[in-house]
mmCIF file of the N, C-alpha and C atoms, coordinates in Angstrom:
data_MODEL
# 
_entry.id   MODEL 
# 
loop_
_atom_site.group_PDB 
_atom_site.id 
_atom_site.type_symbol 
_atom_site.label_atom_id 
_atom_site.label_alt_id 
_atom_site.label_comp_id 
_atom_site.label_asym_id 
_atom_site.label_entity_id 
_atom_site.label_seq_id 
_atom_site.pdbx_PDB_ins_code 
_atom_site.Cartn_x 
_atom_site.Cartn_y 
_atom_site.Cartn_z 
_atom_site.occupancy 
_atom_site.B_iso_or_equiv 
_atom_site.pdbx_formal_charge 
_atom_site.auth_seq_id 
_atom_site.auth_comp_id 
_atom_site.auth_asym_id 
_atom_site.auth_atom_id 
_atom_site.pdbx_PDB_model_num 
ATOM 1   N N  . UNK A 1 1  ? 48.137 36.436 -57.783 1.00 0.00 ? 1  UNK A N  1 
ATOM 2   C CA . UNK A 1 1  ? 47.586 35.113 -58.025 1.00 0.00 ? 1  UNK A CA 1 
ATOM 3   C C  . UNK A 1 1  ? 47.078 34.956 -59.444 1.00 0.00 ? 1  UNK A C  1 
ATOM 4   N N  . UNK A 1 2  ? 46.637 36.036 -60.041 1.00 0.00 ? 2  UNK A N  1 
ATOM 5   C CA . UNK A 1 2  ? 46.156 35.958 -61.411 1.00 0.00 ? 2  UNK A CA 1 
ATOM 6   C C  . UNK A 1 2  ? 47.298 35.581 -62.356 1.00 0.00 ? 2  UNK A C  1 
ATOM 7   N N  . UNK A 1 3  ? 48.500 36.091 -62.078 1.00 0.00 ? 3  UNK A N  1 
ATOM 8   C CA . UNK A 1 3  ? 49.662 35.747 -62.904 1.00 0.00 ? 3  UNK A CA 1 
ATOM 9   C C  . UNK A 1 3  ? 49.931 34.256 -62.818 1.00 0.00 ? 3  UNK A C  1 
ATOM 10  N N  . UNK A 1 4  ? 49.866 33.718 -61.615 1.00 0.00 ? 4  UNK A N  1 
ATOM 11  C CA . UNK A 1 4  ? 50.121 32.290 -61.437 1.00 0.00 ? 4  UNK A CA 1 
ATOM 12  C C  . UNK A 1 4  ? 49.058 31.452 -62.136 1.00 0.00 ? 4  UNK A C  1 
ATOM 13  N N  . UNK A 1 5  ? 47.832 31.911 -62.140 1.00 0.00 ? 5  UNK A N  1 
ATOM 14  C CA . UNK A 1 5  ? 46.758 31.158 -62.778 1.00 0.00 ? 5  UNK A CA 1 
ATOM 15  C C  . UNK A 1 5  ? 46.902 31.169 -64.302 1.00 0.00 ? 5  UNK A C  1 
ATOM 16  N N  . UNK A 1 6  ? 47.301 32.328 -64.854 1.00 0.00 ? 6  UNK A N  1 
ATOM 17  C CA . UNK A 1 6  ? 47.425 32.434 -66.314 1.00 0.00 ? 6  UNK A CA 1 
ATOM 18  C C  . UNK A 1 6  ? 48.670 31.744 -66.841 1.00 0.00 ? 6  UNK A C  1 
ATOM 19  N N  . UNK A 1 7  ? 49.793 31.907 -66.140 1.00 0.00 ? 7  UNK A N  1 
ATOM 20  C CA . UNK A 1 7  ? 51.068 31.343 -66.597 1.00 0.00 ? 7  UNK A CA 1 
ATOM 21  C C  . UNK A 1 7  ? 51.774 30.698 -65.420 1.00 0.00 ? 7  UNK A C  1 
ATOM 22  N N  . UNK A 1 8  ? 51.340 29.511 -65.012 1.00 0.00 ? 8  UNK A N  1 
ATOM 23  C CA . UNK A 1 8  ? 51.887 28.896 -63.801 1.00 0.00 ? 8  UNK A CA 1 
ATOM 24  C C  . UNK A 1 8  ? 53.374 28.601 -63.847 1.00 0.00 ? 8  UNK A C  1 
ATOM 25  N N  . UNK A 1 9  ? 53.963 28.483 -65.034 1.00 0.00 ? 9  UNK A N  1 
ATOM 26  C CA . UNK A 1 9  ? 55.400 28.234 -65.121 1.00 0.00 ? 9  UNK A CA 1 
ATOM 27  C C  . UNK A 1 9  ? 56.133 29.419 -65.746 1.00 0.00 ? 9  UNK A C  1 
ATOM 28  N N  . UNK A 1 10 ? 55.442 30.530 -65.935 1.00 0.00 ? 10 UNK A N  1 
ATOM 29  C CA . UNK A 1 10 ? 56.073 31.712 -66.508 1.00 0.00 ? 10 UNK A CA 1 
ATOM 30  C C  . UNK A 1 10 ? 57.051 32.343 -65.528 1.00 0.00 ? 10 UNK A C  1 
ATOM 31  N N  . UNK A 1 11 ? 57.924 33.184 -66.053 1.00 0.00 ? 11 UNK A N  1 
ATOM 32  C CA . UNK A 1 11 ? 58.940 33.824 -65.218 1.00 0.00 ? 11 UNK A CA 1 
ATOM 33  C C  . UNK A 1 11 ? 58.332 34.589 -64.048 1.00 0.00 ? 11 UNK A C  1 
ATOM 34  N N  . UNK A 1 12 ? 57.242 35.289 -64.313 1.00 0.00 ? 12 UNK A N  1 
ATOM 35  C CA . UNK A 1 12 ? 56.616 36.082 -63.259 1.00 0.00 ? 12 UNK A CA 1 
ATOM 36  C C  . UNK A 1 12 ? 56.085 35.207 -62.126 1.00 0.00 ? 12 UNK A C  1 
ATOM 37  N N  . UNK A 1 13 ? 55.457 34.101 -62.496 1.00 0.00 ? 13 UNK A N  1 
ATOM 38  C CA . UNK A 1 13 ? 54.902 33.195 -61.496 1.00 0.00 ? 13 UNK A CA 1 
ATOM 39  C C  . UNK A 1 13 ? 56.010 32.577 -60.650 1.00 0.00 ? 13 UNK A C  1 
ATOM 40  N N  . UNK A 1 14 ? 57.125 32.246 -61.279 1.00 0.00 ? 14 UNK A N  1 
ATOM 41  C CA . UNK A 1 14 ? 58.260 31.683 -60.543 1.00 0.00 ? 14 UNK A CA 1 
ATOM 42  C C  . UNK A 1 14 ? 58.780 32.716 -59.546 1.00 0.00 ? 14 UNK A C  1 
ATOM 43  N N  . UNK A 1 15 ? 58.895 33.962 -59.986 1.00 0.00 ? 15 UNK A N  1 
ATOM 44  C CA . UNK A 1 15 ? 59.344 35.041 -59.090 1.00 0.00 ? 15 UNK A CA 1 
ATOM 45  C C  . UNK A 1 15 ? 58.399 35.183 -57.896 1.00 0.00 ? 15 UNK A C  1 
ATOM 46  N N  . UNK A 1 16 ? 57.113 35.166 -58.169 1.00 0.00 ? 16 UNK A N  1 
ATOM 47  C CA . UNK A 1 16 ? 56.136 35.308 -57.082 1.00 0.00 ? 16 UNK A CA 1 
ATOM 48  C C  . UNK A 1 16 ? 56.230 34.157 -56.085 1.00 0.00 ? 16 UNK A C  1 
ATOM 49  N N  . UNK A 1 17 ? 56.396 32.951 -56.588 1.00 0.00 ? 17 UNK A N  1 
ATOM 50  C CA . UNK A 1 17 ? 56.516 31.795 -55.685 1.00 0.00 ? 17 UNK A CA 1 
ATOM 51  C C  . UNK A 1 17 ? 57.789 31.888 -54.846 1.00 0.00 ? 17 UNK A C  1 
ATOM 52  N N  . UNK A 1 18 ? 58.879 32.327 -55.464 1.00 0.00 ? 18 UNK A N  1 
ATOM 53  C CA . UNK A 1 18 ? 60.132 32.485 -54.722 1.00 0.00 ? 18 UNK A CA 1 
ATOM 54  C C  . UNK A 1 18 ? 59.975 33.540 -53.633 1.00 0.00 ? 18 UNK A C  1 
ATOM 55  N N  . UNK A 1 19 ? 59.366 34.662 -53.973 1.00 0.00 ? 19 UNK A N  1 
ATOM 56  C CA . UNK A 1 19 ? 59.168 35.725 -52.984 1.00 0.00 ? 19 UNK A CA 1 
ATOM 57  C C  . UNK A 1 19 ? 58.253 35.259 -51.851 1.00 0.00 ? 19 UNK A C  1 
ATOM 58  N N  . UNK A 1 20 ? 57.248 34.467 -52.196 1.00 0.00 ? 20 UNK A N  1 
ATOM 59  C CA . UNK A 1 20 ? 56.367 33.918 -51.165 1.00 0.00 ? 20 UNK A CA 1 
ATOM 60  C C  . UNK A 1 20 ? 57.147 32.972 -50.252 1.00 0.00 ? 20 UNK A C  1 
ATOM 61  N N  . UNK A 1 21 ? 58.036 32.172 -50.838 1.00 0.00 ? 21 UNK A N  1 
ATOM 62  C CA . UNK A 1 21 ? 58.862 31.267 -50.035 1.00 0.00 ? 21 UNK A CA 1 
ATOM 63  C C  . UNK A 1 21 ? 59.753 32.059 -49.083 1.00 0.00 ? 21 UNK A C  1 
ATOM 64  N N  . UNK A 1 22 ? 60.324 33.152 -49.562 1.00 0.00 ? 22 UNK A N  1 
ATOM 65  C CA . UNK A 1 22 ? 61.141 34.001 -48.691 1.00 0.00 ? 22 UNK A CA 1 
ATOM 66  C C  . UNK A 1 22 ? 60.309 34.565 -47.539 1.00 0.00 ? 22 UNK A C  1 
ATOM 67  N N  . UNK A 1 23 ? 59.093 34.972 -47.840 1.00 0.00 ? 23 UNK A N  1 
ATOM 68  C CA . UNK A 1 23 ? 58.211 35.493 -46.795 1.00 0.00 ? 23 UNK A CA 1 
ATOM 69  C C  . UNK A 1 23 ? 57.894 34.407 -45.767 1.00 0.00 ? 23 UNK A C  1 
ATOM 70  N N  . UNK A 1 24 ? 57.694 33.188 -46.228 1.00 0.00 ? 24 UNK A N  1 
ATOM 71  C CA . UNK A 1 24 ? 57.426 32.079 -45.309 1.00 0.00 ? 24 UNK A CA 1 
ATOM 72  C C  . UNK A 1 24 ? 58.631 31.825 -44.400 1.00 0.00 ? 24 UNK A C  1 
ATOM 73  N N  . UNK A 1 25 ? 59.829 31.954 -44.945 1.00 0.00 ? 25 UNK A N  1 
ATOM 74  C CA . UNK A 1 25 ? 61.035 31.796 -44.125 1.00 0.00 ? 25 UNK A CA 1 
ATOM 75  C C  . UNK A 1 25 ? 61.066 32.872 -43.046 1.00 0.00 ? 25 UNK A C  1 
ATOM 76  N N  . UNK A 1 26 ? 60.743 34.099 -43.423 1.00 0.00 ? 26 UNK A N  1 
ATOM 77  C CA . UNK A 1 26 ? 60.704 35.194 -42.456 1.00 0.00 ? 26 UNK A CA 1 
ATOM 78  C C  . UNK A 1 26 ? 59.690 34.933 -41.346 1.00 0.00 ? 26 UNK A C  1 
ATOM 79  N N  . UNK A 1 27 ? 58.643 34.178 -41.670 1.00 0.00 ? 27 UNK A N  1 
ATOM 80  C CA . UNK A 1 27 ? 57.597 33.843 -40.695 1.00 0.00 ? 27 UNK A CA 1 
ATOM 81  C C  . UNK A 1 27 ? 57.880 32.531 -39.979 1.00 0.00 ? 27 UNK A C  1 
ATOM 82  N N  . UNK A 1 28 ? 59.109 32.015 -40.150 1.00 0.00 ? 28 UNK A N  1 
ATOM 83  C CA . UNK A 1 28 ? 59.541 30.768 -39.500 1.00 0.00 ? 28 UNK A CA 1 
ATOM 84  C C  . UNK A 1 28 ? 58.732 29.554 -39.951 1.00 0.00 ? 28 UNK A C  1 
ATOM 85  N N  . UNK A 1 29 ? 58.284 29.571 -41.191 1.00 0.00 ? 29 UNK A N  1 
ATOM 86  C CA . UNK A 1 29 ? 57.545 28.455 -41.771 1.00 0.00 ? 29 UNK A CA 1 
ATOM 87  C C  . UNK A 1 29 ? 58.413 27.783 -42.833 1.00 0.00 ? 29 UNK A C  1 
ATOM 88  N N  . UNK A 1 30 ? 59.554 27.272 -42.372 1.00 0.00 ? 30 UNK A N  1 
ATOM 89  C CA . UNK A 1 30 ? 60.556 26.725 -43.284 1.00 0.00 ? 30 UNK A CA 1 
ATOM 90  C C  . UNK A 1 30 ? 60.048 25.535 -44.093 1.00 0.00 ? 30 UNK A C  1 
ATOM 91  N N  . UNK A 1 31 ? 59.292 24.659 -43.484 1.00 0.00 ? 31 UNK A N  1 
ATOM 92  C CA . UNK A 1 31 ? 58.793 23.479 -44.199 1.00 0.00 ? 31 UNK A CA 1 
ATOM 93  C C  . UNK A 1 31 ? 57.875 23.895 -45.354 1.00 0.00 ? 31 UNK A C  1 
ATOM 94  N N  . UNK A 1 32 ? 57.029 24.872 -45.122 1.00 0.00 ? 32 UNK A N  1 
ATOM 95  C CA . UNK A 1 32 ? 56.135 25.354 -46.176 1.00 0.00 ? 32 UNK A CA 1 
ATOM 96  C C  . UNK A 1 32 ? 56.942 26.026 -47.287 1.00 0.00 ? 32 UNK A C  1 
ATOM 97  N N  . UNK A 1 33 ? 57.967 26.776 -46.915 1.00 0.00 ? 33 UNK A N  1 
ATOM 98  C CA . UNK A 1 33 ? 58.820 27.427 -47.910 1.00 0.00 ? 33 UNK A CA 1 
ATOM 99  C C  . UNK A 1 33 ? 59.552 26.381 -48.749 1.00 0.00 ? 33 UNK A C  1 
ATOM 100 N N  . UNK A 1 34 ? 60.047 25.363 -48.113 1.00 0.00 ? 34 UNK A N  1 
ATOM 101 C CA . UNK A 1 34 ? 60.758 24.291 -48.809 1.00 0.00 ? 34 UNK A CA 1 
ATOM 102 C C  . UNK A 1 34 ? 59.828 23.598 -49.806 1.00 0.00 ? 34 UNK A C  1 
ATOM 103 N N  . UNK A 1 35 ? 58.610 23.337 -49.389 1.00 0.00 ? 35 UNK A N  1 
ATOM 104 C CA . UNK A 1 35 ? 57.633 22.695 -50.270 1.00 0.00 ? 35 UNK A CA 1 
ATOM 105 C C  . UNK A 1 35 ? 57.298 23.587 -51.465 1.00 0.00 ? 35 UNK A C  1 
ATOM 106 N N  . UNK A 1 36 ? 57.271 24.883 -51.251 1.00 0.00 ? 36 UNK A N  1 
ATOM 107 C CA . UNK A 1 36 ? 56.973 25.811 -52.333 1.00 0.00 ? 36 UNK A CA 1 
ATOM 108 C C  . UNK A 1 36 ? 58.136 25.919 -53.320 1.00 0.00 ? 36 UNK A C  1 
ATOM 109 N N  . UNK A 1 37 ? 59.348 25.796 -52.809 1.00 0.00 ? 37 UNK A N  1 
ATOM 110 C CA . UNK A 1 37 ? 60.532 25.913 -53.663 1.00 0.00 ? 37 UNK A CA 1 
ATOM 111 C C  . UNK A 1 37 ? 60.806 24.660 -54.486 1.00 0.00 ? 37 UNK A C  1 
ATOM 112 N N  . UNK A 1 38 ? 60.481 23.502 -53.956 1.00 0.00 ? 38 UNK A N  1 
ATOM 113 C CA . UNK A 1 38 ? 60.832 22.238 -54.619 1.00 0.00 ? 38 UNK A CA 1 
ATOM 114 C C  . UNK A 1 38 ? 60.424 22.191 -56.090 1.00 0.00 ? 38 UNK A C  1 
ATOM 115 N N  . UNK A 1 39 ? 59.197 22.554 -56.446 1.00 0.00 ? 39 UNK A N  1 
ATOM 116 C CA . UNK A 1 39 ? 58.832 22.492 -57.864 1.00 0.00 ? 39 UNK A CA 1 
ATOM 117 C C  . UNK A 1 39 ? 59.571 23.521 -58.727 1.00 0.00 ? 39 UNK A C  1 
ATOM 118 N N  . UNK A 1 40 ? 60.120 24.545 -58.094 1.00 0.00 ? 40 UNK A N  1 
ATOM 119 C CA . UNK A 1 40 ? 60.817 25.586 -58.850 1.00 0.00 ? 40 UNK A CA 1 
ATOM 120 C C  . UNK A 1 40 ? 62.225 25.166 -59.255 1.00 0.00 ? 40 UNK A C  1 
ATOM 121 N N  . UNK A 1 41 ? 62.735 24.101 -58.665 1.00 0.00 ? 41 UNK A N  1 
ATOM 122 C CA . UNK A 1 41 ? 64.098 23.662 -58.967 1.00 0.00 ? 41 UNK A CA 1 
ATOM 123 C C  . UNK A 1 41 ? 64.272 23.273 -60.428 1.00 0.00 ? 41 UNK A C  1 
ATOM 124 N N  . UNK A 1 42 ? 63.206 22.912 -61.087 1.00 0.00 ? 42 UNK A N  1 
ATOM 125 C CA . UNK A 1 42 ? 63.266 22.540 -62.488 1.00 0.00 ? 42 UNK A CA 1 
ATOM 126 C C  . UNK A 1 42 ? 63.346 23.726 -63.441 1.00 0.00 ? 42 UNK A C  1 
ATOM 127 N N  . UNK A 1 43 ? 63.333 24.922 -62.896 1.00 0.00 ? 43 UNK A N  1 
ATOM 128 C CA . UNK A 1 43 ? 63.369 26.138 -63.715 1.00 0.00 ? 43 UNK A CA 1 
ATOM 129 C C  . UNK A 1 43 ? 64.811 26.630 -63.882 1.00 0.00 ? 43 UNK A C  1 
ATOM 130 N N  . UNK A 1 44 ? 65.686 25.766 -64.358 1.00 0.00 ? 44 UNK A N  1 
ATOM 131 C CA . UNK A 1 44 ? 67.103 26.079 -64.459 1.00 0.00 ? 44 UNK A CA 1 
ATOM 132 C C  . UNK A 1 44 ? 67.446 27.265 -65.339 1.00 0.00 ? 44 UNK A C  1 
ATOM 133 N N  . UNK A 1 45 ? 66.593 27.588 -66.299 1.00 0.00 ? 45 UNK A N  1 
ATOM 134 C CA . UNK A 1 45 ? 66.865 28.704 -67.201 1.00 0.00 ? 45 UNK A CA 1 
ATOM 135 C C  . UNK A 1 45 ? 66.336 30.034 -66.656 1.00 0.00 ? 45 UNK A C  1 
ATOM 136 N N  . UNK A 1 46 ? 65.614 29.981 -65.553 1.00 0.00 ? 46 UNK A N  1 
ATOM 137 C CA . UNK A 1 46 ? 65.047 31.201 -64.984 1.00 0.00 ? 46 UNK A CA 1 
ATOM 138 C C  . UNK A 1 46 ? 66.162 32.090 -64.442 1.00 0.00 ? 46 UNK A C  1 
ATOM 139 N N  . UNK A 1 47 ? 66.029 33.411 -64.595 1.00 0.00 ? 47 UNK A N  1 
ATOM 140 C CA . UNK A 1 47 ? 67.067 34.318 -64.091 1.00 0.00 ? 47 UNK A CA 1 
ATOM 141 C C  . UNK A 1 47 ? 67.346 34.183 -62.591 1.00 0.00 ? 47 UNK A C  1 
ATOM 142 N N  . UNK A 1 48 ? 66.378 33.717 -61.830 1.00 0.00 ? 48 UNK A N  1 
ATOM 143 C CA . UNK A 1 48 ? 66.546 33.572 -60.385 1.00 0.00 ? 48 UNK A CA 1 
ATOM 144 C C  . UNK A 1 48 ? 66.881 32.142 -59.984 1.00 0.00 ? 48 UNK A C  1 
ATOM 145 N N  . UNK A 1 49 ? 67.246 31.293 -60.925 1.00 0.00 ? 49 UNK A N  1 
ATOM 146 C CA . UNK A 1 49 ? 67.493 29.878 -60.631 1.00 0.00 ? 49 UNK A CA 1 
ATOM 147 C C  . UNK A 1 49 ? 68.535 29.704 -59.535 1.00 0.00 ? 49 UNK A C  1 
ATOM 148 N N  . UNK A 1 50 ? 69.598 30.468 -59.566 1.00 0.00 ? 50 UNK A N  1 
ATOM 149 C CA . UNK A 1 50 ? 70.648 30.338 -58.545 1.00 0.00 ? 50 UNK A CA 1 
ATOM 150 C C  . UNK A 1 50 ? 70.107 30.706 -57.164 1.00 0.00 ? 50 UNK A C  1 
ATOM 151 N N  . UNK A 1 51 ? 69.286 31.728 -57.100 1.00 0.00 ? 51 UNK A N  1 
ATOM 152 C CA . UNK A 1 51 ? 68.675 32.136 -55.814 1.00 0.00 ? 51 UNK A CA 1 
ATOM 153 C C  . UNK A 1 51 ? 67.752 31.043 -55.290 1.00 0.00 ? 51 UNK A C  1 
ATOM 154 N N  . UNK A 1 52 ? 66.961 30.498 -56.193 1.00 0.00 ? 52 UNK A N  1 
ATOM 155 C CA . UNK A 1 52 ? 66.016 29.439 -55.820 1.00 0.00 ? 52 UNK A CA 1 
ATOM 156 C C  . UNK A 1 52 ? 66.781 28.243 -55.264 1.00 0.00 ? 52 UNK A C  1 
ATOM 157 N N  . UNK A 1 53 ? 67.815 27.831 -55.975 1.00 0.00 ? 53 UNK A N  1 
ATOM 158 C CA . UNK A 1 53 ? 68.601 26.674 -55.544 1.00 0.00 ? 53 UNK A CA 1 
ATOM 159 C C  . UNK A 1 53 ? 69.305 26.937 -54.223 1.00 0.00 ? 53 UNK A C  1 
ATOM 160 N N  . UNK A 1 54 ? 69.834 28.148 -54.049 1.00 0.00 ? 54 UNK A N  1 
ATOM 161 C CA . UNK A 1 54 ? 70.544 28.482 -52.809 1.00 0.00 ? 54 UNK A CA 1 
ATOM 162 C C  . UNK A 1 54 ? 69.609 28.460 -51.609 1.00 0.00 ? 54 UNK A C  1 
ATOM 163 N N  . UNK A 1 55 ? 68.429 29.050 -51.756 1.00 0.00 ? 55 UNK A N  1 
ATOM 164 C CA . UNK A 1 55 ? 67.480 29.055 -50.640 1.00 0.00 ? 55 UNK A CA 1 
ATOM 165 C C  . UNK A 1 55 ? 67.012 27.632 -50.341 1.00 0.00 ? 55 UNK A C  1 
ATOM 166 N N  . UNK A 1 56 ? 66.781 26.841 -51.372 1.00 0.00 ? 56 UNK A N  1 
ATOM 167 C CA . UNK A 1 56 ? 66.356 25.458 -51.178 1.00 0.00 ? 56 UNK A CA 1 
ATOM 168 C C  . UNK A 1 56 ? 67.422 24.672 -50.420 1.00 0.00 ? 56 UNK A C  1 
ATOM 169 N N  . UNK A 1 57 ? 68.688 24.818 -50.825 1.00 0.00 ? 57 UNK A N  1 
ATOM 170 C CA . UNK A 1 57 ? 69.784 24.114 -50.134 1.00 0.00 ? 57 UNK A CA 1 
ATOM 171 C C  . UNK A 1 57 ? 69.874 24.556 -48.670 1.00 0.00 ? 57 UNK A C  1 
ATOM 172 N N  . UNK A 1 58 ? 69.758 25.852 -48.435 1.00 0.00 ? 58 UNK A N  1 
ATOM 173 C CA . UNK A 1 58 ? 69.836 26.363 -47.064 1.00 0.00 ? 58 UNK A CA 1 
ATOM 174 C C  . UNK A 1 58 ? 68.711 25.800 -46.206 1.00 0.00 ? 58 UNK A C  1 
ATOM 175 N N  . UNK A 1 59 ? 67.521 25.764 -46.746 1.00 0.00 ? 59 UNK A N  1 
ATOM 176 C CA . UNK A 1 59 ? 66.383 25.234 -45.991 1.00 0.00 ? 59 UNK A CA 1 
ATOM 177 C C  . UNK A 1 59 ? 66.532 23.733 -45.738 1.00 0.00 ? 59 UNK A C  1 
ATOM 178 N N  . UNK A 1 60 ? 67.027 23.014 -46.726 1.00 0.00 ? 60 UNK A N  1 
ATOM 179 C CA . UNK A 1 60 ? 67.253 21.582 -46.533 1.00 0.00 ? 60 UNK A CA 1 
ATOM 180 C C  . UNK A 1 60 ? 68.269 21.354 -45.419 1.00 0.00 ? 60 UNK A C  1 
ATOM 181 N N  . UNK A 1 61 ? 69.318 22.141 -45.416 1.00 0.00 ? 61 UNK A N  1 
ATOM 182 C CA . UNK A 1 61 ? 70.335 22.025 -44.368 1.00 0.00 ? 61 UNK A CA 1 
ATOM 183 C C  . UNK A 1 61 ? 69.768 22.299 -43.001 1.00 0.00 ? 61 UNK A C  1 
ATOM 184 N N  . UNK A 1 62 ? 68.876 23.292 -42.920 1.00 0.00 ? 62 UNK A N  1 
ATOM 185 C CA . UNK A 1 62 ? 68.262 23.611 -41.636 1.00 0.00 ? 62 UNK A CA 1 
ATOM 186 C C  . UNK A 1 62 ? 67.338 22.485 -41.184 1.00 0.00 ? 62 UNK A C  1 
ATOM 187 N N  . UNK A 1 63 ? 66.637 21.871 -42.131 1.00 0.00 ? 63 UNK A N  1 
ATOM 188 C CA . UNK A 1 63 ? 65.736 20.764 -41.801 1.00 0.00 ? 63 UNK A CA 1 
ATOM 189 C C  . UNK A 1 63 ? 66.517 19.566 -41.273 1.00 0.00 ? 63 UNK A C  1 
ATOM 190 N N  . UNK A 1 64 ? 67.697 19.325 -41.847 1.00 0.00 ? 64 UNK A N  1 
ATOM 191 C CA . UNK A 1 64 ? 68.501 18.183 -41.439 1.00 0.00 ? 64 UNK A CA 1 
ATOM 192 C C  . UNK A 1 64 ? 69.101 18.394 -40.049 1.00 0.00 ? 64 UNK A C  1 
ATOM 193 N N  . UNK A 1 65 ? 69.383 19.648 -39.696 1.00 0.00 ? 65 UNK A N  1 
ATOM 194 C CA . UNK A 1 65 ? 69.943 19.940 -38.380 1.00 0.00 ? 65 UNK A CA 1 
ATOM 195 C C  . UNK A 1 65 ? 68.902 19.869 -37.280 1.00 0.00 ? 65 UNK A C  1 
ATOM 196 N N  . UNK A 1 66 ? 67.643 20.076 -37.666 1.00 0.00 ? 66 UNK A N  1 
ATOM 197 C CA . UNK A 1 66 ? 66.568 20.102 -36.647 1.00 0.00 ? 66 UNK A CA 1 
ATOM 198 C C  . UNK A 1 66 ? 66.221 18.737 -36.140 1.00 0.00 ? 66 UNK A C  1 
# 
């Protein structure tokens, strides 16, 4: 959390938020994970951008099917 507080848009903070979103998916909290990922979509230059976008698309698809 200290990383997120110091550099909320830094690479490390983005990684932590993505990992937290993955953990939320594992806990069947898809809506919370989707909400956490949405602001990360603007990080197109981040090394994990493709992962972020893929998980976001998958969660959106699951939300639409529900």
